[in-house]
C-alpha positions as CSV (number, residue, x, y, z in Angstrom):
1,M,70.3,103.2,83.8
2,I,73.9,102.5,84.6
3,Q,74.6,99.0,85.7
4,V,77.8,98.5,87.7
5,I,79.3,95.0,87.4
6,M,82.1,94.1,89.8
7,A,84.3,91.1,90.2
8,K,86.2,90.5,93.5
9,I,89.9,89.7,93.2
10,K,91.3,88.3,96.4
11,F,95.0,87.6,97.1
12,N,97.6,87.6,99.9
13,I,101.0,89.3,99.8
14,P,103.5,87.7,102.2
15,Q,106.0,90.5,102.1
16,A,106.3,94.1,100.9
17,I,106.7,93.8,97.1
18,K,105.9,95.5,93.8
19,T,102.5,94.0,92.7
20,K,100.6,94.3,89.5
21,V,97.1,93.1,88.7
22,L,96.4,93.4,84.9
23,V,93.3,92.6,82.9
24,Y,93.4,91.1,79.4
25,D,90.8,90.4,76.8
26,I,90.3,87.0,75.1
27,L,92.8,88.0,72.4
28,G,95.5,88.8,75.0
29,K,95.4,92.5,74.7
30,E,95.8,94.4,78.0
31,V,92.7,96.4,78.7
32,A,93.2,97.6,82.3
33,T,95.8,97.9,85.0
34,V,94.0,97.5,88.4
35,I,97.1,97.7,90.6
36,N,100.7,98.7,89.9
37,D,102.2,99.6,93.3
38,M,104.3,98.5,96.2
39,L,102.0,96.6,98.6
40,K,102.5,95.9,102.3
41,P,102.1,92.3,103.5
42,G,98.5,91.2,104.1
43,D,95.3,90.0,102.6
44,Y,93.8,92.1,99.8
45,E,90.3,92.1,98.2
46,I,89.9,94.5,95.3
47,D,87.0,95.3,93.0
48,L,87.4,95.0,89.2
49,E,84.8,97.5,88.0
50,A,83.7,95.9,84.7
51,N,81.0,98.4,83.7
52,R,83.3,100.1,81.2
53,L,84.3,96.8,79.5
54,P,82.1,95.0,76.9
55,D,80.5,91.6,77.7
56,G,83.0,88.8,77.2
57,T,85.7,86.7,78.7
58,Y,88.6,88.3,80.4
59,F,91.7,87.2,82.3
60,Y,93.3,89.0,85.2
61,K,96.9,88.3,86.0
62,L,98.5,88.9,89.4
63,V,102.3,89.4,89.2
64,A,104.4,89.8,92.3
65,N,108.1,89.0,93.0
66,G,108.4,86.4,90.2
67,F,105.0,84.8,91.0
68,T,102.3,84.9,88.4
69,E,98.7,83.7,88.6
70,T,96.1,84.1,85.9
71,K,92.4,83.6,86.4
72,Q,89.4,84.0,84.1
73,V,86.4,86.2,84.6
74,V,83.3,86.5,82.5
75,I,81.4,89.8,82.2
76,K,77.8,89.6,81.3
77,K,75.6,92.7,81.8
């Protein structure tokens, strides 16, 4: 049986800018790039598919136009 674990990442982009959403493990190693693209203004909701990551604590970082926000997500299957 395959269990799909997803976390919703929601954010707003006020203007068209290059945006990255990166995922890091507890040791600070980058384990995934969710977005690395030019995004148009608007509200976004993306799914972080976590079924390929082991259980544990992760951090996702939103980087856009000098703005950085980091939040924690715990994956438990």
